[in-house]
N, CA and C atoms as a LAMMPS dump frame, in Angstrom:
ITEM: TIMESTEP
0
ITEM: NUMBER OF ATOMS
327
ITEM: BOX BOUNDS ff ff ff
-5.0000000000000000e+02 5.0000000000000000e+02
-5.0000000000000000e+02 5.0000000000000000e+02
-5.0000000000000000e+02 5.0000000000000000e+02
ITEM: ATOMS id mol type element x y z
1 1 1 N 12.11 14.437 2.923
2 1 2 C 13.362 13.244 2.857
3 1 3 C 14.719 12.966 4.036
4 2 1 N 15.101 12.277 3.803
5 2 2 C 16.378 12.212 5.228
6 2 3 C 17.66 13.525 5.427
7 3 1 N 18.734 13.306 5.387
8 3 2 C 19.728 14.175 5.087
9 3 3 C 20.612 14.002 4.646
10 4 1 N 20.678 15.162 3.379
11 4 2 C 21.804 13.954 2.798
12 4 3 C 23.206 13.068 3.837
13 5 1 N 24.325 13.746 4.849
14 5 2 C 24.85 12.395 4.97
15 5 3 C 24.241 11.352 6.039
16 6 1 N 22.906 11.43 5.416
17 6 2 C 23.617 9.985 5.66
18 6 3 C 22.522 8.584 4.765
19 7 1 N 23.266 8.491 3.317
20 7 2 C 22.688 9.052 2.756
21 7 3 C 24.17 8.676 1.245
22 8 1 N 23.898 6.676 2.045
23 8 2 C 25.149 7.053 1.539
24 8 3 C 24.452 5.668 -0.946
25 9 1 N 26.47 6.918 -0.935
26 9 2 C 26.272 6.288 -2.624
27 9 3 C 26.934 5.545 -4.183
28 10 1 N 26.605 4.44 -4.202
29 10 2 C 27.36 3.64 -5.133
30 10 3 C 27.436 3.355 -6.412
31 11 1 N 28.612 3.423 -7.164
32 11 2 C 28.352 3.395 -8.749
33 11 3 C 28.668 2.015 -9.103
34 12 1 N 27.633 1.598 -9.488
35 12 2 C 27.401 -0.549 -9.461
36 12 3 C 27.018 -0.876 -10.979
37 13 1 N 28.431 -1.858 -11.608
38 13 2 C 28.099 -2 -12.964
39 13 3 C 26.935 -2.374 -13.394
40 14 1 N 25.242 -2.809 -13.961
41 14 2 C 25.122 -2.561 -14.576
42 14 3 C 24.736 -4.647 -15.007
43 15 1 N 23.894 -5.817 -14.707
44 15 2 C 24.105 -7.121 -15.12
45 15 3 C 23.269 -6.768 -16.173
46 16 1 N 22.359 -8.23 -16.784
47 16 2 C 21.979 -8.448 -17.264
48 16 3 C 22.32 -8.388 -18.621
49 17 1 N 20.62 -8.62 -19.205
50 17 2 C 20.898 -8.313 -20.922
51 17 3 C 21.551 -7.136 -21.055
52 18 1 N 21.744 -7.145 -22.825
53 18 2 C 22.419 -5.706 -23.221
54 18 3 C 22.878 -4.949 -23.356
55 19 1 N 23.919 -6.726 -23.276
56 19 2 C 25.127 -6.214 -24.471
57 19 3 C 26.39 -6.487 -23.477
58 20 1 N 27.403 -5.863 -23.916
59 20 2 C 28.477 -5.788 -23.844
60 20 3 C 29.334 -4.022 -23.314
61 21 1 N 28.091 -3.273 -23.615
62 21 2 C 27.916 -1.633 -22.828
63 21 3 C 27.384 -2.323 -21.423
64 22 1 N 26.305 -2.167 -21.425
65 22 2 C 25.01 -2.598 -20.303
66 22 3 C 26.581 -3.086 -18.812
67 23 1 N 27.001 -4.169 -19.457
68 23 2 C 27.448 -4.953 -18.529
69 23 3 C 29.133 -4.316 -18.579
70 24 1 N 29.893 -3.308 -18.92
71 24 2 C 31.385 -2.561 -19.284
72 24 3 C 31.082 -2.053 -18.314
73 25 1 N 30.642 -0.895 -18.394
74 25 2 C 29.743 1.041 -17.824
75 25 3 C 29.444 0.687 -16.176
76 26 1 N 29.294 1.759 -15.06
77 26 2 C 29.406 1.496 -14.557
78 26 3 C 28.141 3.472 -14.265
79 27 1 N 27.704 2.986 -15.07
80 27 2 C 26.03 3.52 -14.623
81 27 3 C 25.265 3.345 -14.043
82 28 1 N 24.749 1.662 -13.393
83 28 2 C 24.462 1.656 -12.273
84 28 3 C 24.335 2.184 -11.081
85 29 1 N 23.571 2.081 -10.359
86 29 2 C 23.162 3.474 -8.772
87 29 3 C 22.505 2.78 -7.1
88 30 1 N 23.824 2.628 -6.534
89 30 2 C 23.098 2.248 -5.001
90 30 3 C 23.442 2.881 -3.685
91 31 1 N 21.871 3.646 -3.85
92 31 2 C 21.942 4.53 -2.83
93 31 3 C 20.867 3.109 -1.324
94 32 1 N 21.822 4.096 -0.156
95 32 2 C 21.397 2.89 0.82
96 32 3 C 21.35 4.057 2.07
97 33 1 N 20.109 3.826 2.745
98 33 2 C 20.274 4.343 4.05
99 33 3 C 21.192 3.859 5.314
100 34 1 N 21.839 4.712 6.078
101 34 2 C 22.559 3.949 6.931
102 34 3 C 21.622 4.129 7.491
103 35 1 N 21.283 4.825 8.103
104 35 2 C 20.682 5.071 10.261
105 35 3 C 19.873 3.878 10.357
106 36 1 N 19.017 3.868 8.829
107 36 2 C 17.575 2.671 8.156
108 36 3 C 18.514 0.703 8.007
109 37 1 N 19.205 0.867 7.428
110 37 2 C 19.503 -0.339 6.486
111 37 3 C 18.388 -0.594 4.936
112 38 1 N 18.113 1.236 5.04
113 38 2 C 17.671 -0.098 3.083
114 38 3 C 18.402 0.355 2.877
115 39 1 N 18.247 -0.645 1.328
116 39 2 C 19.641 0.338 0.406
117 39 3 C 18.196 -0.344 -1.089
118 40 1 N 18.241 0.808 -1.866
119 40 2 C 18.275 0.196 -2.932
120 40 3 C 19.014 1.02 -4.694
121 41 1 N 18.396 0.245 -6.121
122 41 2 C 19.881 -0.268 -6.403
123 41 3 C 18.914 0.2 -8.097
124 42 1 N 19.708 1.104 -9.344
125 42 2 C 18.395 0.678 -10.34
126 42 3 C 20.167 1.967 -11.129
127 43 1 N 19.211 0.321 -12.254
128 43 2 C 20.605 0.008 -12.959
129 43 3 C 19.436 -0.152 -14.582
130 44 1 N 18.743 0.335 -14.733
131 44 2 C 17.627 0.61 -16.249
132 44 3 C 18.032 1.696 -16.94
133 45 1 N 18.629 2.865 -17.08
134 45 2 C 19.376 3.858 -18.021
135 45 3 C 19.873 3.608 -18.268
136 46 1 N 20.667 3.963 -18.899
137 46 2 C 21.803 3.961 -20.126
138 46 3 C 22.6 5.93 -18.961
139 47 1 N 22.262 6.341 -18.344
140 47 2 C 22.447 6.813 -18.414
141 47 3 C 22.517 7.38 -16.276
142 48 1 N 24.109 7.425 -15.777
143 48 2 C 23.611 7.635 -14.544
144 48 3 C 23.615 8.29 -13.508
145 49 1 N 23.123 9.608 -13.95
146 49 2 C 22.235 10.37 -13.248
147 49 3 C 20.834 10.508 -13.478
148 50 1 N 19.913 9.834 -13.951
149 50 2 C 18.88 9.166 -14.13
150 50 3 C 18.653 7.558 -13.717
151 51 1 N 20.177 7.143 -13.183
152 51 2 C 19.982 5.32 -12.594
153 51 3 C 20.074 6.781 -11.146
154 52 1 N 20.288 7.711 -10.728
155 52 2 C 20.673 7.843 -9.475
156 52 3 C 19.476 9.088 -9.032
157 53 1 N 18.375 9.801 -10.163
158 53 2 C 17.167 10.269 -9.363
159 53 3 C 16.391 9.763 -9.54
160 54 1 N 15.758 8.148 -9.743
161 54 2 C 15.538 7.531 -10.336
162 54 3 C 15.418 6.49 -9.096
163 55 1 N 16.453 5.961 -8.376
164 55 2 C 17.045 5.203 -7.168
165 55 3 C 16.56 5.515 -5.834
166 56 1 N 16.494 7.257 -5.683
167 56 2 C 16.96 8.479 -5.017
168 56 3 C 15.028 8.465 -4.336
169 57 1 N 14.432 8.184 -5.215
170 57 2 C 12.659 8.867 -5.688
171 57 3 C 12.164 7.016 -4.927
172 58 1 N 12.657 6.17 -5.25
173 58 2 C 13.001 5.179 -4.315
174 58 3 C 12.935 4.27 -2.473
175 59 1 N 13.646 5.556 -2.284
176 59 2 C 14.065 5.566 -1.204
177 59 3 C 13.534 6.1 -1.022
178 60 1 N 13.286 6.995 -1.271
179 60 2 C 11.922 8.355 -0.666
180 60 3 C 10.677 7.395 -0.277
181 61 1 N 10.313 6.459 -1.226
182 61 2 C 9.374 6.027 -1.682
183 61 3 C 9.246 4.946 0.19
184 62 1 N 10.071 4.417 -0.208
185 62 2 C 10.392 3.252 0.995
186 62 3 C 10.552 3.486 1.967
187 63 1 N 11.089 5.003 2.733
188 63 2 C 11.74 5.638 3.659
189 63 3 C 9.783 6.131 4.28
190 64 1 N 9.778 6.661 3.458
191 64 2 C 8.173 7.291 3.669
192 64 3 C 7.153 5.741 4.829
193 65 1 N 7.395 4.824 3.678
194 65 2 C 6.032 3.367 3.801
195 65 3 C 6.431 2.788 4.921
196 66 1 N 8.21 3.163 5.56
197 66 2 C 8.167 2.289 6.978
198 66 3 C 8.114 3.317 7.98
199 67 1 N 7.749 4.775 7.958
200 67 2 C 7.697 5.687 9.168
201 67 3 C 5.659 5.301 8.414
202 68 1 N 5.069 5.106 8.028
203 68 2 C 3.468 5.226 7.37
204 68 3 C 3.051 4.477 9.825
205 69 1 N 2.786 5.473 9.776
206 69 2 C 2.114 4.947 11.387
207 69 3 C 0.456 5.538 10.757
208 70 1 N -0.566 3.67 11.018
209 70 2 C -1.563 4.041 10.644
210 70 3 C -2.675 4.876 12.076
211 71 1 N -4.212 5.08 11.544
212 71 2 C -4.242 6.566 13.175
213 71 3 C -5.032 5.556 13.944
214 72 1 N -5.164 5.603 15.122
215 72 2 C -5.63 4.834 15.504
216 72 3 C -6.867 5.209 16.503
217 73 1 N -7.81 3.952 15.885
218 73 2 C -9.071 3.969 16.123
219 73 3 C -9.521 4.312 17.311
220 74 1 N -10.584 4.643 17.877
221 74 2 C -11.316 5.065 18.842
222 74 3 C -13.078 3.865 18.84
223 75 1 N -13.361 3.421 19.215
224 75 2 C -14.158 3.097 19.006
225 75 3 C -15.116 4.046 19.56
226 76 1 N -16.507 3.264 19.454
227 76 2 C -17.183 4.467 19.047
228 76 3 C -19.316 3.477 20.018
229 77 1 N -20.033 3.652 19.533
230 77 2 C -21.451 3.294 19.733
231 77 3 C -22.606 4.205 18.949
232 78 1 N -23.321 2.273 18.605
233 78 2 C -23.554 2.896 17.46
234 78 3 C -25.111 3.754 18.004
235 79 1 N -25.563 5.175 17.622
236 79 2 C -26.626 6.007 18.621
237 79 3 C -28.406 5.25 18.235
238 80 1 N -28.643 5.623 18.873
239 80 2 C -30.122 4.884 19.773
240 80 3 C -30.688 5.122 17.99
241 81 1 N -30.935 5.9 17.289
242 81 2 C -32.345 6.235 16.525
243 81 3 C -31.408 5.086 15.706
244 82 1 N -29.848 4.508 15.314
245 82 2 C -29.583 4.416 13.729
246 82 3 C -30.251 2.957 14.713
247 83 1 N -29.551 3.256 15.435
248 83 2 C -30.005 1.148 15.856
249 83 3 C -31.315 0.629 16.137
250 84 1 N -32.71 1.689 16.278
251 84 2 C -33.952 1.346 16.051
252 84 3 C -34.155 1.598 14.843
253 85 1 N -34.091 2.101 13.609
254 85 2 C -33.841 2.184 12.797
255 85 3 C -33.181 1.408 11.448
256 86 1 N -32.455 0.514 12.316
257 86 2 C -31.822 -0.999 11.984
258 86 3 C -32.268 -2.486 12.24
259 87 1 N -33.522 -1.709 13.404
260 87 2 C -34.069 -3.1 13.688
261 87 3 C -35.521 -2.74 13.401
262 88 1 N -35.884 -1.823 13.055
263 88 2 C -37.191 -1.747 12.133
264 88 3 C -36.69 -2.317 10.908
265 89 1 N -36.182 -1.81 10.284
266 89 2 C -35.594 -3.167 9.084
267 89 3 C -35.447 -4.184 8.442
268 90 1 N -35.721 -4.79 10.027
269 90 2 C -34.72 -5.91 10.506
270 90 3 C -36.431 -6.58 10.35
271 91 1 N -36.727 -6.223 11.515
272 91 2 C -39.169 -6.799 11.746
273 91 3 C -39.667 -6.425 10.232
274 92 1 N -39.25 -5.817 9.102
275 92 2 C -39.691 -5.572 7.833
276 92 3 C -39.216 -6.858 7.022
277 93 1 N -38.499 -7.27 7.15
278 93 2 C -38.113 -8.046 6.487
279 93 3 C -38.091 -9.504 7.017
280 94 1 N -38.399 -9.647 8.222
281 94 2 C -39.053 -10.787 9.056
282 94 3 C -40.125 -11.382 8.824
283 95 1 N -40.79 -9.517 7.892
284 95 2 C -42.689 -10.555 8.468
285 95 3 C -42.944 -10.417 7.064
286 96 1 N -41.657 -9.782 5.95
287 96 2 C -41.825 -9.763 4.982
288 96 3 C -42.05 -11.739 4.043
289 97 1 N -40.942 -12.28 5.348
290 97 2 C -40.514 -13.634 4.838
291 97 3 C -41.16 -14.405 5.533
292 98 1 N -42.103 -13.694 6.078
293 98 2 C -42.943 -14.757 6.929
294 98 3 C -44.476 -15.475 6.41
295 99 1 N -44.591 -13.921 5.411
296 99 2 C -46.148 -13.942 4.629
297 99 3 C -45.867 -15.135 3.994
298 100 1 N -44.254 -14.931 3.213
299 100 2 C -44.32 -16.225 2.269
300 100 3 C -44.249 -17.71 2.959
301 101 1 N -44.181 -17.609 3.364
302 101 2 C -44.236 -19.229 4.359
303 101 3 C -45.602 -20.092 4.338
304 102 1 N -45.666 -21.241 4.525
305 102 2 C -47.081 -21.678 3.596
306 102 3 C -48.089 -22.056 4.512
307 103 1 N -46.97 -21.968 6.241
308 103 2 C -47.144 -22.618 7.666
309 103 3 C -48.168 -21.612 7.818
310 104 1 N -48.816 -19.92 6.566
311 104 2 C -48.849 -19.191 7.367
312 104 3 C -50.518 -19.417 6.266
313 105 1 N -50.778 -18.901 8.063
314 105 2 C -53.425 -19.615 7.381
315 105 3 C -53.36 -18.927 6.361
316 106 1 N -53.53 -17.763 5.847
317 106 2 C -54.175 -16.83 5.229
318 106 3 C -53.65 -18.164 4.197
319 107 1 N -53.305 -18.287 4.386
320 107 2 C -52.619 -19.764 2.54
321 107 3 C -52.805 -20.721 2.688
322 108 1 N -53.532 -20.832 3.838
323 108 2 C -53.849 -22.343 3.402
324 108 3 C -56.219 -22.659 2.974
325 109 1 N -56.439 -21.276 2.708
326 109 2 C -57.518 -21.28 2.874
327 109 3 C -58.065 -21.482 1.178
């Protein structure tokens, strides 16, 4: 996770359904990571402490997704053996299919 001094924690009111108690209490938490500008908000719990821990978890997940860099792929050539095996398989299949056609002299008799 990032340094604590990079994080700004603000307590906010929760809105939406849940009645008067939810609308007037400052149990919601907004956590902002200032260097990246990412911000998350948690207002689903009644406890400020639980909201803070879930907001920090979400922020950490977002930061790891943001910093993910996929491994660079290196081009590889198929080996001669694998090429040969693949071509042999194709030849077998084509021979099988060729035998199924009516143009084959074997079936005209």
